[in-house]
N, C-alpha and C positions, 0 to 999 in steps of 0.2 A: 491508194489510186483507185478511182471509181470510174464508171462509165460517164459521170458528169464531168470529171476532169479531162478526160479524153475528148469529149464533145467540145468543151470550151476551148481546148488547145487547137482542135481542128476547125472550129468555127462553124460547127454544124450541130444538129439536134441529137439529143440522147437517143431519140428513137432510131436514127440512122446508125448510130454506133451498135444499138441492140441488134438491128437488121444485119449488120456486117457480122457480128458474133454468131448469129444463128443462120448464117449463111443464105440469107433470103436473096432472091434474084432480082428485086427491084431496087437495087443500089447501083449508081453509076460506077463504072470502073474507076474514074478519077476519085471519087469519094472512097470507094473501097480500098484503093492503094493508099490514100492518105491515112485513113483510119488504121489500116493494118501496119503501116510504117510506125505510127505512134504507139500502137499496142506493143509492137516488138521493141521500140526504143525505151518505152517506159516499164517494160516487163509486166505489163498488166495480165493478171490472171483473175478470172471470175471467181467470186467467193461462193463455193458450194453451200456454205451455211446460210447464205442470204436468199437462195432460191425459195425455200419453204415460206419465208415471210412475205415473198411477193405472191405466191400462189395460194397462200393460206392453208397449206398442207403440211402437217409435221410428221 
């Protein structure tokens, strides 16, 4: 399960899923609730090993 899968199921952008996961304040309460419900339902856990690939730090 990836952030892309969560975004597709919620019908929103991957960036919005990322903002919810990083607890950004610029997400509507409705979107936050929907995304969090999907995260809980699908047992999504961010992959710690993927973070260095995105930030290009090893």
